[in-house]
C-alpha positions in Angstrom: 36.4 92.8 75.5 38.6 91.3 78.2 39.0 93.2 81.5 41.9 91.8 83.6 44.2 92.9 86.5 41.5 94.8 88.3 40.8 95.5 91.9 37.5 96.8 93.2 36.0 98.6 96.2 32.6 98.5 97.7 30.9 101.3 99.7 27.8 100.7 101.8 26.0 104.1 102.3 23.3 104.8 104.9 20.5 107.3 104.5 22.6 110.2 105.9 25.5 109.8 103.4 27.9 107.9 105.7 29.7 105.0 104.1 31.7 102.0 105.1 34.3 101.0 102.5 35.7 97.6 101.7 38.4 96.4 99.3 37.4 93.3 97.3 40.3 91.0 97.0 38.6 87.9 95.5 37.2 89.6 92.3 34.0 87.8 92.7 31.3 90.5 93.0 28.2 89.4 91.2 25.1 91.5 90.5 22.9 92.5 87.6 23.5 95.5 85.3 19.8 96.7 85.5 16.7 96.2 87.6 14.0 93.9 86.2 11.5 95.3 83.7 7.8 94.7 83.3 6.9 91.6 81.3 5.2 92.2 77.9 2.5 89.8 76.7 1.5 89.7 73.1 -2.2 90.1 72.5 -3.5 89.1 69.0 -6.8 89.6 67.3 -8.3 86.1 67.3 -4.8 84.6 67.2 -3.8 86.5 64.0 -1.3 89.3 63.5 -3.0 92.4 62.2 -3.1 96.2 63.0 -5.0 95.4 66.2 -2.2 93.3 67.8 -0.3 94.9 70.7 1.9 94.1 73.7 0.3 94.4 77.2 2.4 95.2 80.3 2.3 92.6 83.0 1.9 93.1 86.7 4.3 94.9 89.1 5.3 91.8 91.2 8.2 90.7 89.0 9.6 94.3 88.9 9.4 94.6 92.7 11.0 91.2 93.6 14.5 91.7 95.1 17.5 90.8 92.9 20.5 89.0 94.4 24.0 90.4 94.8 27.0 88.5 96.2 30.6 89.1 97.0 33.4 87.8 99.2 35.7 89.8 101.4 38.6 88.9 103.6 38.7 90.9 106.9 42.1 90.6 108.7 41.1 93.2 111.3 38.6 91.8 113.9 37.3 95.3 114.7 36.4 96.1 111.1 34.9 92.6 110.8 32.7 93.2 113.8 31.6 96.7 112.6 30.9 95.4 109.1 28.6 92.7 110.5 27.0 95.3 112.7 26.3 97.3 109.5 24.8 94.3 107.7 22.5 93.6 110.7 21.4 97.3 110.9 23.1 97.9 114.3 25.4 100.8 115.4 28.6 101.1 113.4 31.6 102.6 115.3 29.1 104.0 117.8 27.1 105.8 115.1 23.6 105.1 114.0 23.5 103.7 110.5 20.3 105.3 109.1 18.2 103.1 106.7 17.8 104.2 103.1 14.3 102.7 102.7 12.0 105.5 101.4 14.7 108.2 101.8 15.0 109.0 98.1 12.0 108.5 95.7 14.5 108.0 92.8 15.8 104.8 94.5 12.4 103.0 94.3 11.9 100.9 91.3 8.5 102.3 90.4 9.1 106.0 90.7 8.1 107.4 94.1 6.7 104.1 95.5 8.9 102.6 98.1 7.0 99.6 99.6 7.7 99.3 103.4 8.7 96.0 105.0 6.0 94.3 107.1 6.5 93.7 110.8 10.2 94.3 111.3 12.7 97.1 111.7 14.8 95.9 108.7 17.2 98.6 107.6 18.5 99.0 104.0 21.6 100.6 102.6 22.9 101.7 99.2 25.7 99.5 97.9 28.2 101.0 95.3 30.8 99.0 93.5 33.7 100.6 91.7 36.5 98.9 89.7 40.0 100.4 90.0 43.1 99.8 87.9 42.6 99.1 84.2 38.9 99.0 84.5 38.7 102.3 86.4 35.5 104.1 85.6 33.2 101.1 85.8 30.9 101.5 88.7 27.4 100.3 89.8 24.9 101.6 92.3 22.3 99.3 94.0 19.7 101.1 96.1 17.6 99.8 99.1 19.8 96.7 99.8 19.4 94.4 102.7 21.8 91.7 103.8 20.5 88.2 103.9 22.3 87.1 107.0 20.9 83.5 106.8 22.7 83.1 103.4 25.9 85.0 104.5 28.6 82.6 105.5 32.1 82.9 107.0 35.3 80.8 106.9 38.3 81.1 109.2 42.0 80.9 108.6 45.0 81.7 110.8 45.3 85.2 109.5 41.8 86.3 108.7 38.0 85.7 108.4 36.5 85.5 105.0 32.8 86.4 104.5 30.7 85.4 101.6 27.9 88.0 101.7 24.5 87.6 100.2 22.5 90.8 99.5 18.9 91.4 98.3 18.4 94.6 96.3 14.9 96.1 96.4 15.6 99.5 94.7 16.9 100.9 91.5 20.1 99.7 89.8 22.3 102.1 87.8 25.7 102.3 86.2 27.9 105.2 87.4 31.4 106.6 86.7 32.6 106.5 90.4 31.5 106.6 94.0 29.0 109.1 95.4 30.2 111.7 97.9 29.8 110.9 101.6 31.5 110.7 104.9 33.6 107.6 105.7 33.0 105.8 109.0 35.9 103.8 110.3 
């Protein structure tokens, strides 16, 4: 199946249902379709296949490791660029507190109701939703408990705009959707 001539939008939601919307113009969003699953190891009876063989679930660490998301966005408005960077850093956005999503909804955690806190910092997370428009309208993804990796996020400058290549770590659930969640736009 070939999907062409599409545009997409991103929304970054906080824990109170506020969102910041971006239009993706580079068509370069990259992210997995599902969260990692537990590894399964084959256990055989003395190295032979018989009725006592089974698969054993591995540890939780591979499931809880963050997965990487990335996208590029061109911001021609310096105010929106400034506010978007504030959001990624967990600061005030348009004068409003952007509430962290970490631990807000048990369904967002990868292992049910367990949302592991970050150690030693006030890192804030957000929910990122991607939705395609145009011919691919109806394809959408939801990534919970995301945090921007500002050390891996880069920018480039031109006469008309600033382009950001954003790197995100997703610690929560990943799900397909039909469209965006409800919320209140900021900016």
